[in-house]
N, C-alpha and C positions, 0 to 999 in steps of 0.2 A: 214399463216402470211398476213394480212390486207394489200391489197396496199395503199398506200398514195393517196392522196385526192389532186387534179390539177385540178382544175376547168377552169382552161385555154386549157386542151388538152383531158379533159376526158367529152365524152359523157354525157346528162341528166341521161340517162337509167342507165351507168354504177355507177354514182356519188347519184344518188339516193339508188341505189341494197346496197354500200358500206355503205354510211351513214346509212340506215336501220340496217344493221347487227350492226354496232356499237351502236346504240339507244339500239338493241335488249340485244346484247352481256352485253351491262351496265343495264341493266334489268330498260331500261326508258319506255319499252312499252310489251304488250304482245302479243300472234300470232296473235289478232284478232282487236288489241285497234291502234288505231291512224293512220296517215295518212302524207305524205311528197312530197312537190310537187316540180318543176323548172319553172319560165318561162322564154321563151328562147328569143332570140332578135328579134325574128319574133312574138312573141304575141302566141306560143303555149303552151299548161301547160301539162308536162310531170309529171306523179302521179302516186302513187301506186295502185297498182287495187283494188278491192271490194274481200275480200271470199278468197284471199291467204294468209298461211303462212307468216308471219315479217319474223319469225327467218329461212328461205331461200331462201327468195328473190332473185330472177336472171335477170340479166339486160333485159333478153326476156319478161320480168312477168311486166315492167314499162309502162303505157300507155299512150299515145300522144292523149289531147284532143285540136284540132284544134280552129285555133282562130273563125273558120266559125262554131264549135261544130261538125265536124266530128271526130270522134272518131275512132282511129288506135291502135290495138295491141290486144292478144289473151285473153284478161278479161276484163271486165267493168271497167270503174275507180271507184274507190274510193265514198263512195257514200256522202262524204264532198267536195268534188268537187265544190258546188255553194259556200263554203265559202272561198275558195283558189281561185277561180276566183274575186269574189267579194274585195277582197283585194287586189288584182292584181290591178282589173282597179281602187280603190280610191285612190293607194298607188304606182306610177310606179316606187319608187325607189327600192322597195322591190321585190326581184327576185327569192325569196326562201321562202316558209313556212312549218312549221313543226308541227302537231297538234298530242299532245299525253296524255295521262292518267297517268304522273308517280306520286306516292303515296304521296309524301311531297305536290308538287301543288294540288292534289285531295283533299289532306286535309284540306287545305286552301277552296277550292271551295265549300267542301261541309256543312263548317260552314260560306259560303257567306263572307269570307274577303279576302286580297291580302296579300302577303309578301312587307315587307318595305325593301328596296332595300338601305334605307340611312345607314342598321348595318354595311355594307362596303363599302369604296369608290369607290373599281373598281367596285365592283356590279350594283352600281346608275349609276357610269358613263359609264359604257356597256349598259346595260338595262333601265336606267331612271325608271321615275313612270310608274305602272302599271296600264295598264284599265280593265276595269268588266264587261263582257257582259252577261245584264240578258238572262234568259234558254229559249231556244226555242227547238221546236222538232229535231233533228239531222238530219242530209240530207234536211232539210227545206231553202227553199230561207229565211225567217224569220230571222232562226240563222245565214246565210249568210251574210243579213243587220246587223245584232246586231252587232257583231264582226266587218264587216267592217268597221263601224261606230266609234268605238273605233280607228283602224288604224288611221284613215282618222283626227282623232284628235291629232294626232302625235306620237303615242306610237308605241313599238315594239314587247312587251309580255301584252298579252291579259287573262286574268281568266275568263272561261266560268261556270258561275252559276251551280254548280252541273254537272259539265262536267270535265272539264281539263282545258289545256291550249293550245292556239295559238301564234305562236312565230314567229315572220319575221326578215328576215335578206336581207344583199346586195346579197350575196351568200350562197349555200348551208352550206357552213363553218361557216361562219357569225350566220347562226338561227342557228346552231345543236350547237357551244359557247355559246350563249344566253341561248339556253333548258339548256344543263346541268347545267350552273350555276345557273340558277334560282331553277333548281330542289334541286342542292346542298345546295343553301343557303333558301330555303325553310323548309328543313329537319335540317338545324342547328337552326334555330330558333324555330322550335319545340322539339329537343332535350334539345336546351338552358333552356324552359320553365321548364324541368323537373327539372333543377340544380339552377335555378335562373331566373332574370328580366333581358330580353335583354335590350340591350341599343340602339339606335339610334344619330345617327350626324346629326348634323345641314349642309344646303347647302351650309354654310361659311366654316366650318371647313374643309368639305369635298373639295373642292375648293381649299384653302389653303394645306391642304394635297396632295393635288396631284399636286401641284404646286412643290413642294420640287423633283420630279422625271423628271422635262423637264429637266434638264441638260443632256449633252451629251457628249461624249468626241472625240476630231478631228481624221480624218482619214488618215490613213496611205496614203503615196504618191504613191505606188505603191502597188501591187497584191503580196501576198509571195507565198512561194512554201513551204508545210506544210513536217515537218521532220516524219521519222515512228512515232515515240512519241508523237507527235501530233496527227497524225492521230488514232493511237492506245486510246487516250485519247478522241477523238472525237468520236468513237465508242463506248467507253465505259459508257460515257455522255449519247450517243442518247440511249442506251438501258435500262439507270435507268431511263430515261426520259420516253421510251414508255412502263415499265413496272408501273412507277407511274401512269401515266393515266389510265392503263388497271385495275389498283387496285382501284381507287377512290381515291390518292393520292394527284394527281395532275392534274388541270380544264385546258383543250386545251384554254381558254381565259385568264387563271391567273396563274401567277406563276413564277417561275426562277429555274435556275439550273447552278451552275458551277463549275469547278474543276481548282485546280492550274496547269498550265503546265511549266513554268521553273520559280525561281525567284517568282517576285509578278506577272508575265503574269498568266493568266487564259483564260480558253474555256467557253463560257456562251450562254444561250437560247438568241436567236433574237427575237426582238420588232414586232408587228403585224403579225406576225403565228400561229396556234394555233399548242398547242403541240404536238397533233394527229398526225398531217401531215409534223411533221420535217424528214430532211434526215440529217445523219452526217454534209453534207456539209454547211447546214444552219446553221450551229452553228458557231458563231462569235470570232475571236479569239485578247484578250484585249493584246498587246506587247506595253511595255513601255509609256502605258500611251494612247495609240492610239489605235482605232479599224479598224478591218480587213475592206480593202478597198471594198465599194460597199456593208456592209453589216451595219444593225444598229441593236446592241445589245438591251436586256431588258432594260426599263426604270430605274432598281433598278441597272444600271451599277457600278454605283459611290459607293454605299454602298457596294457591292461586293469586288470591288476595294479596299475600305478602310479596309475591313475586312482583305484582304489580306496582306495589306500591315502592319497592326496591331500586327495581331496575327499571325506568322510563321507558328506555331504550328496545323494552322487550314485550310487545304487545299480540302474541298469541303465544298459546303452552297446550302440550298435550301431552299427559299420562296415559303410557298405555303398555300392551304384555304382547308385541308379534313377537311370532313363534323364534324366529332366527335369533335375535338380540337377547331374546329370552333365556337363549341358551348359553349366552354369557352373564348374564344376570344368576343366574342358580349356579353356575361353575367359578365364578370370578375369573374367568380365563380373559387373558389380555385382548384386548381391540386392535389390532393396529391399523389406523388409518392410512397406511403407505400402501396402498393396494393399486388405485388407479387414480390418475390425476381428479376426476370429478371428486373423487372420495377425499380425499386430501384437501383441496379449493374449499369445499362447502364445510365439512366438519372439522379441521385443521389437527382437535384431538378430541377424543369420546372419555370423558372423565370417567370412571370406576370408583363408586364411593359404598360405602357402607350401609346396612339397613337401618333406617334412623335417623341419616344425618340432614337431613331435612327439619328437623327438631331440635328443639332444646330438650336437655333432660326433663324440663317440665311439660313437655308434649306442645310447646309455643313452636310454629312455622318458623324456619329460621336458613332460609334457603341460602346457597353459599354456590351462584350460578356465575357464567361468564358468557359475554358475548361473542367472543373467539373460540369459545366450545360449546355448541349449542347443544349435543347429546349429552345427557348425562346416563349413563347406566346405575342403576343401584341395586346392589346387591339384591339375592332374593325378594325381590320387589317388583321394579318394574323399570321402565324407558321415559326419559323426562326429556323434552324436545321443547325448544323455546323460538322465537324467531322474531324478528320486526313487523310481518306481516304472516297472516293465516296460512296463505298457499309457500310462503317460503316455510314456515314450521313446519308443512306437511310433505314438503318438498325435502329436508331434511332428512324426516323420518322415512319416508321411502329410500333415501340413498343410503343410510345407515344402514336398513333391513336389507337392502339388497347387498351390502358389502359385506354384513353377516353372514347370508348366505352364501357368498364364494369365500371367505374364510372357512366356514364348516365343510361345504363340497371339496376344498383343495384339501384338507386335512389328510384325505384316503390318497393322494399324490405324492405328498412329501411336505417336506419343510418350506413356508411361504417365503418367496425373493422378494423384500419390500423395496420401494424405489430409493433410490441412493443420495444421499446428502446432496450433491450438487445439483440433482435433478429436481431435488424439492427448492433448491436456490431459483432457479429456472421458474419453477410454477409461481415460484412466488411474486416475478415478477405482473403475472396477468391474474392474479388472484383478485386485485380487487374488483377488477371489469368484469370477473366471473360473478363475485357475490354481492355486487350490487346493481344484479339486473332489478328491474323496475314491476316488483309482483304488482296486479292489480288488487289485491285482496289483502 
């Protein structure tokens, strides 16, 4: 099992080896491609080695390039070390750099375009505008200067002409979250072009929308001891979050998940912590309208709270941006559930609603949900999934994302031929038996 990333206690060697494994396992790099570094408090650069399999890196493989240029390690440092060093020199606030060739971003790189982060408010808030570095030979000082000049202008994500991307962060977790989020967004834009036209938001709309999530809950006066049931629910929720991250159904930087505990009280993901690195203890209990002492819940907490209060039959909520469903969100293309029997039986209908539909004009949560339509796509924002049980909600998310992928892939073959009305009528007779499967969690 992958160890949790703790940048405060882990040595840079361990952080880099762990993060490179995550990047490789998520198919965001190849055996030989990409490099990753950390600049420590002394100004020394810890970086991946040249010519070593990225899929099996060990902490002992990581190289240290001292501030004076001395190299310490059993391998030579990455040939791209010059641009890592140039970025750290021009941007002291950046303490970790990831360079890679993920296919979605490379697709933009080789047509000399940059993804528009304004298709999703959260992406624009985290990644901002994207820089663009002109081509130069890999490993050269010229390439380092081209990239570093973009970072000096204030960006944290740079597309490299006919090459890939470079992303900087305040620490290694921050850099990875941007890296993962940008690749998912690039793919959503690319897939979206097969089914419609992507739509971008204005800066004003993005700012106004994000302000709706500024409100938070008061804190409980004292720390609470957790019951056995509470701990079981934390463990179950943590396992589903981890599975969602590994399957690309949730990203470290964005998304929230919660499960009803008792009454209208619930347990939810925290704010400002990567979903990849959570422990059950990091999850936040919401009790009697107050947040657990010493913890900050996800910014969507008031929306989760409103759904639980308004819909007692809903016991789990997932808000996320999986790649294929997000392609529908940023284009507004119709999601037809009459693809295969499972999709129609489980989803019935996938609602498509406008940005901000879950809030009133004053920013108060005003959810409009349906037990018969557990998946809602919100334009230029997210996918919202609910369920009677946590595993049921997760299954709905999986079914919806698989179906979205099939719809997008089929677009190159011809027009979709949906299941006909008389076939739907026959499916209706077995629907209750399928949907009433007794989920354990």
